C-alpha positions, 0 to 999 in steps of 0.5 A: 325781364331777360335775364343774361348769365355772365360767360364763363372766363378761361384763365388762358393768362395765367398758365401763359404767363407763368410758362414764361416766368418758368424759361425766364428763370431757367434762362438767367440761370443759365446766363449766371451760370455761363458768365461764371463759368467766362469769370473763370476761364479768364482768372486761370489764363490770367494765372497760366501767365503769370507762372509764365512769365515768373519761370521766364524770369527764372530761365532771364537769371540762369541764362544770365549767370552763365553767359557773365562765368563764360565772358569773365572767367569761361574755365570755370564751366569745366567743373560742378558749381551746385551753389550757383544752380549749374552742373557740367555734367548732365545725366540722361537717364534723367528727365525734369520731373525726377528730384535728382535733375534738380540736384545743385539748383539755385531758387530765385525770388519773382513777385513773389513766387519760388522760381527753381533754375538749373543749368546744365552743360551737355557733356558726360564728363566735368572738366575740358569739353575737349578732355580725354574721354569727353564728350560734349554736345556740339555745333560749329557754323558753317564756314561754307557760303552756300549749301553744304559741299562735301569732299570723299570719305566726309561725314555729317554724321553727329558725333563726327569731331570735326568743325569748321570753326571753334565748335559751341558747347550746347548748355541748357537752362531750366527752370521749374515752379510750383504753382499754389493751385497744384499747377507746375510750370517748366521751361527749357533755354538751349544756350551756344557757348563758344568753347 
């Protein structure tokens, strides 16, 4: 009788399966992290969009007040009206980051968020835009049909006081929002109103 010894098996399937399981585990961790990052990015974009909408609401509130006041009694715009968030001058040494820039600001609420806005007339002094010693940023419509044609001695310099028609005085509406997550949004709107 012949005895046959069974061949010894190598057991190659077990290590291959363990390697495949490790690769699958690493892949699933990467996919979980990737989908979590995508969710956080989408959430941050939605948050930024909501803040921008709220700040735009502040700009519209400031513009509406300025437009209504200019349409009703334009002389009111010659003096500061801090209760309305309006200053008839702008200190050019201040930026929107400084607290003094926001003195006299007004706060409005939009979807539960407090939005602060301030309206500045781009003038050196209070009083009429063309008063003695006052200098305001102004523009006027170009009266010529084509390009600008200049006569000898005329100037296109920014500080030239000659206008083709009644000048338009510049106003800047600035709105800001300090978000709950530390995000801050500041937007500005330039408005031209005929003098």
